[in-house]
C-alpha positions as CSV (number, residue, x, y, z in Angstrom):
1,M,-23.3,16.0,10.5
2,S,-24.0,17.3,7.0
3,S,-27.4,17.8,5.5
4,E,-26.6,15.3,2.8
5,T,-25.9,12.6,5.4
6,I,-29.2,13.3,7.2
7,L,-31.1,13.3,3.9
8,A,-29.5,10.0,2.9
9,A,-30.5,8.4,6.3
10,E,-34.1,9.6,5.8
11,M,-34.2,8.2,2.2
12,I,-32.9,4.9,3.4
13,L,-35.6,4.7,6.1
14,Q,-38.3,5.5,3.5
15,S,-37.1,2.9,1.0
16,R,-38.3,-0.6,0.7
17,R,-35.9,-2.1,-1.8
18,L,-32.4,-0.7,-1.2
19,F,-29.3,-2.2,-2.6
20,A,-25.7,-1.0,-2.7
21,F,-23.4,-1.0,-5.7
22,A,-19.8,-1.1,-4.5
23,G,-16.5,-0.5,-6.2
24,A,-12.8,-0.5,-5.3
25,G,-13.2,2.7,-3.2
26,L,-15.1,0.8,-0.6
27,S,-12.1,-1.5,0.1
28,Q,-9.3,1.0,-0.4
29,E,-9.3,2.0,3.3
30,S,-8.9,-1.7,4.2
31,G,-5.5,-1.5,2.5
32,I,-6.4,-2.9,-0.9
33,P,-5.0,-0.7,-3.6
34,V,-7.2,0.4,-6.6
35,F,-6.3,-0.9,-10.0
36,R,-7.1,2.2,-12.0
37,G,-6.2,5.9,-11.4
38,D,-3.0,7.7,-10.8
39,E,-2.0,5.5,-7.9
40,G,-3.5,2.3,-9.3
41,I,-1.7,-1.1,-9.8
42,W,-2.0,-0.7,-13.6
43,K,0.3,2.2,-13.5
44,E,3.2,-0.2,-12.6
45,Y,2.0,-3.4,-14.2
46,L,0.5,-3.2,-17.6
47,P,-3.1,-4.6,-17.6
48,I,-2.6,-6.0,-21.2
49,I,-0.1,-8.4,-19.6
50,Y,-1.0,-8.8,-15.9
51,G,-4.8,-8.4,-16.3
52,N,-5.4,-11.6,-18.2
53,P,-4.4,-15.3,-17.9
54,A,-2.5,-15.5,-21.2
55,G,-0.5,-12.4,-20.2
56,L,0.3,-13.8,-16.8
57,I,1.5,-17.0,-18.3
58,S,3.7,-15.0,-20.6
59,A,5.1,-13.0,-17.7
60,L,5.8,-16.2,-15.8
61,I,7.7,-17.6,-18.7
62,F,9.7,-14.5,-19.7
63,S,9.8,-12.4,-16.5
64,P,9.3,-14.8,-13.6
65,G,10.7,-12.4,-11.0
66,R,8.4,-9.6,-12.0
67,F,5.5,-12.1,-12.2
68,R,6.3,-13.2,-8.6
69,D,6.4,-9.5,-7.4
70,F,3.0,-8.7,-9.0
71,V,1.3,-11.8,-7.5
72,V,2.9,-11.3,-4.1
73,S,2.0,-7.6,-3.9
74,A,-1.6,-8.1,-5.0
75,L,-2.3,-11.2,-3.0
76,E,-0.7,-9.9,0.2
77,A,-2.9,-6.8,0.1
78,F,-6.0,-9.0,-0.1
79,L,-5.0,-11.4,2.6
80,K,-4.1,-8.8,5.1
81,A,-7.2,-6.7,4.6
82,E,-9.9,-6.5,7.2
83,P,-13.5,-5.0,6.9
84,N,-13.4,-1.3,7.5
85,P,-16.1,0.9,9.1
86,G,-17.8,1.2,5.7
87,H,-18.2,-2.6,5.4
88,L,-19.4,-2.8,9.0
89,A,-22.0,-0.1,8.4
90,L,-23.4,-2.0,5.4
91,A,-23.6,-5.1,7.6
92,E,-25.6,-3.2,10.1
93,L,-28.0,-2.0,7.5
94,S,-28.3,-5.5,6.1
95,C,-29.0,-7.1,9.6
96,A,-31.6,-4.4,10.3
97,G,-33.5,-5.4,7.1
98,L,-32.9,-2.0,5.4
99,L,-30.4,-3.2,2.8
100,K,-31.4,-6.1,0.5
101,A,-28.0,-6.8,-1.0
102,V,-24.6,-5.5,-1.9
103,I,-23.7,-5.9,-5.6
104,T,-19.9,-5.6,-5.6
105,Q,-17.1,-5.4,-8.2
106,N,-14.6,-6.3,-5.5
107,I,-13.1,-9.8,-5.1
108,D,-12.0,-9.5,-1.5
109,D,-15.0,-11.0,0.4
110,L,-14.9,-8.1,2.9
111,E,-18.6,-7.5,2.6
112,Q,-19.3,-11.1,3.6
113,R,-16.8,-11.1,6.4
114,A,-18.4,-7.9,7.8
115,G,-21.7,-9.7,8.0
116,V,-23.7,-8.5,4.9
117,K,-26.4,-11.1,4.3
118,E,-26.5,-11.1,0.5
119,V,-23.5,-10.3,-1.6
120,V,-23.5,-10.6,-5.4
121,Q,-19.9,-10.8,-6.6
122,L,-19.8,-9.7,-10.2
123,H,-16.0,-10.2,-10.6
124,G,-15.7,-13.4,-8.6
125,S,-13.7,-14.0,-5.4
126,I,-10.0,-14.3,-4.6
127,Y,-10.9,-17.1,-2.2
128,R,-12.5,-19.3,-4.9
129,M,-10.9,-21.5,-7.6
130,R,-12.3,-22.8,-10.8
131,C,-11.1,-25.9,-12.7
132,V,-10.3,-25.2,-16.3
133,S,-11.3,-28.8,-17.2
134,C,-14.5,-29.6,-15.3
135,Q,-15.5,-26.0,-14.5
136,K,-16.3,-26.9,-10.9
137,T,-15.4,-24.4,-8.2
138,W,-14.0,-24.8,-4.7
139,N,-13.2,-22.4,-1.9
140,M,-9.7,-21.7,-0.6
141,M,-9.1,-21.0,3.1
142,R,-7.3,-17.9,4.0
143,E,-4.6,-20.0,5.7
144,Q,-4.0,-22.0,2.5
145,L,-3.5,-18.8,0.5
146,L,-1.2,-17.4,3.2
147,Q,0.9,-20.6,3.0
148,A,1.0,-20.3,-0.8
149,L,2.0,-16.6,-0.5
150,D,4.9,-17.5,1.8
151,E,6.2,-20.2,-0.5
152,L,5.9,-17.9,-3.5
153,K,8.0,-15.3,-1.7
154,Q,10.7,-17.9,-1.4
155,S,10.5,-19.1,-5.0
156,K,13.7,-18.4,-6.9
157,T,13.0,-20.0,-10.3
158,R,10.3,-20.3,-12.9
159,G,10.2,-24.1,-12.1
160,D,9.5,-23.3,-8.4
161,M,6.5,-21.2,-9.2
162,I,5.1,-23.7,-11.7
163,E,5.4,-26.5,-9.1
164,L,3.7,-24.3,-6.5
165,G,0.8,-23.5,-8.9
166,R,0.3,-27.2,-9.6
167,R,0.2,-28.1,-5.9
168,F,-2.2,-25.3,-4.8
169,G,-4.2,-25.2,-7.9
170,R,-5.1,-28.9,-8.4
171,C,-8.8,-29.5,-8.8
172,P,-10.2,-31.7,-6.0
173,Y,-12.8,-33.2,-8.3
174,C,-10.9,-34.2,-11.4
175,T,-7.3,-33.4,-10.5
176,G,-7.3,-30.8,-13.4
177,R,-5.7,-27.4,-13.3
178,G,-7.4,-24.7,-11.3
179,R,-7.3,-20.9,-11.7
180,P,-8.6,-18.0,-9.6
181,D,-12.4,-17.7,-10.1
182,I,-12.2,-14.0,-10.9
183,V,-13.0,-12.1,-14.1
184,F,-9.9,-11.0,-16.0
185,F,-9.9,-8.5,-18.8
186,G,-11.7,-9.8,-21.9
187,E,-13.6,-12.5,-19.9
188,S,-17.4,-12.8,-19.5
189,L,-19.1,-12.2,-16.2
190,D,-20.7,-15.1,-14.4
191,Q,-24.2,-15.0,-16.0
192,E,-26.1,-16.2,-12.8
193,S,-24.5,-13.4,-10.7
194,Y,-25.1,-10.8,-13.4
195,Y,-28.8,-11.7,-13.8
196,R,-29.3,-11.6,-10.1
197,A,-27.7,-8.1,-10.0
198,V,-30.0,-6.9,-12.9
199,E,-33.0,-8.4,-11.0
200,L,-32.1,-6.5,-7.9
201,A,-31.6,-3.3,-9.8
202,R,-34.8,-3.4,-11.7
203,S,-36.8,-4.1,-8.5
204,S,-35.1,-1.4,-6.4
205,D,-36.4,2.0,-5.3
206,L,-33.0,3.3,-3.9
207,V,-29.4,2.6,-4.8
208,M,-26.2,3.5,-2.9
209,V,-23.3,3.8,-5.4
210,L,-20.2,3.4,-3.3
211,G,-16.6,4.1,-4.2
212,T,-16.9,3.5,-7.9
213,S,-16.7,5.7,-11.0
214,A,-19.0,3.3,-12.8
215,V,-17.0,3.2,-16.1
216,V,-16.4,-0.6,-16.5
217,Y,-19.1,-2.2,-18.7
218,P,-21.3,-4.1,-18.6
219,V,-21.2,-3.8,-14.8
220,A,-21.6,-0.1,-15.0
221,M,-25.1,-0.6,-16.4
222,I,-26.4,-1.9,-13.0
223,P,-27.2,1.6,-11.6
224,S,-28.7,2.6,-14.9
225,Y,-31.1,-0.3,-14.8
226,A,-32.2,0.8,-11.3
227,R,-32.6,4.5,-12.4
228,K,-34.7,3.5,-15.4
229,A,-36.9,1.5,-13.0
230,G,-37.5,4.7,-11.0
231,A,-34.9,4.2,-8.2
232,K,-33.2,7.2,-6.6
233,I,-29.4,7.2,-6.3
234,I,-27.1,8.2,-3.4
235,E,-23.5,8.4,-4.5
236,I,-20.7,8.2,-2.0
237,N,-17.3,8.8,-3.6
238,P,-14.5,11.4,-3.0
239,K,-14.2,11.9,-6.8
240,P,-17.0,12.5,-9.3
241,G,-18.1,9.5,-11.3
242,K,-20.3,8.9,-14.4
243,I,-23.3,8.4,-12.2
244,S,-22.9,11.8,-10.3
245,R,-25.1,13.8,-12.6
246,F,-28.0,11.4,-12.1
247,S,-27.7,11.2,-8.3
248,E,-30.2,12.8,-5.9
249,I,-27.6,12.9,-3.2
250,V,-23.8,13.2,-3.7
251,I,-21.5,12.8,-0.7
252,R,-17.9,13.6,-1.6
253,R,-16.3,11.5,1.2
254,T,-15.0,8.0,1.6
255,C,-17.4,5.2,2.3
256,A,-15.5,4.4,5.6
257,S,-16.3,7.9,6.9
258,A,-19.7,8.6,5.4
259,L,-21.5,5.3,5.9
260,P,-21.1,5.0,9.7
261,E,-22.5,8.5,10.0
262,I,-25.5,7.6,7.9
263,V,-26.1,4.5,10.1
264,A,-25.7,6.6,13.3
265,E,-28.4,9.0,12.0
266,I,-30.7,6.1,11.1
267,K,-30.2,4.8,14.7
268,K,-31.3,8.1,16.1
269,L,-34.4,8.2,13.9
270,S,-35.4,4.5,14.3
271,P,-33.5,2.9,17.1
272,E,-35.9,0.0,17.3
273,L,-34.6,-1.4,14.0
274,F,-31.2,-2.1,15.6
275,Q,-32.4,-3.8,18.8
276,P,-31.3,-7.4,19.3
277,V,-34.0,-10.0,18.7
278,S,-34.9,-11.6,22.0
279,G,-35.2,-15.4,22.2
280,P,-38.3,-17.4,23.0
């Protein structure tokens, strides 16, 4: 076990207000491809088209086959993904009372499925829809999305895809048209989620920056808010990011390999934190 891993474990035990700031790298080892970088989705599908609602509608109208291929490849990766050891390690820290919250840029719900108690989703969730008319939101079951995915694979024409969208995207409150409750390019963040993230950052004393280069604004400001409030930073990412030079500890490994080792070290130092609570 490296000295950085041991030091990270000690810092976590000494902290009182720890939160994690997670990016695509945390979920990559669950089979969800990143969007940026040399192997990112945006290398194959232009974000100016496929990264915003207007562009997606244009693609559906003029290139329905390519639109279908994009949605199928992206949605299939999300629906097949399971929490990896990095997510499960965060859940252990959360249940032990050492981790206050995970602020995530991911839309896959893997932190919640792993068992993290508080998750702030800055970019929304693939499992939630929002009505463009009444603005109410509702959750979609994984089985519903899998059924929609199967039907989309079988869709041959633009009309098939439009009809599929109408059936699965109908608002249960006003019968209006729904859309995924995620943040596309050029759209604003959900203000309530962002304010909660800023509140957590400004009250923290330690931040784990996980699998993100921290280059997308205004989300990238979250670690900066924490640092200005006096928090120390642990960065876990195979590649250098914008936050690297401000971090007290830098671990150049994946979250799925580093986080379980950190938790294992914490268990050796304070095993009582992870004992099951006995009943009355």
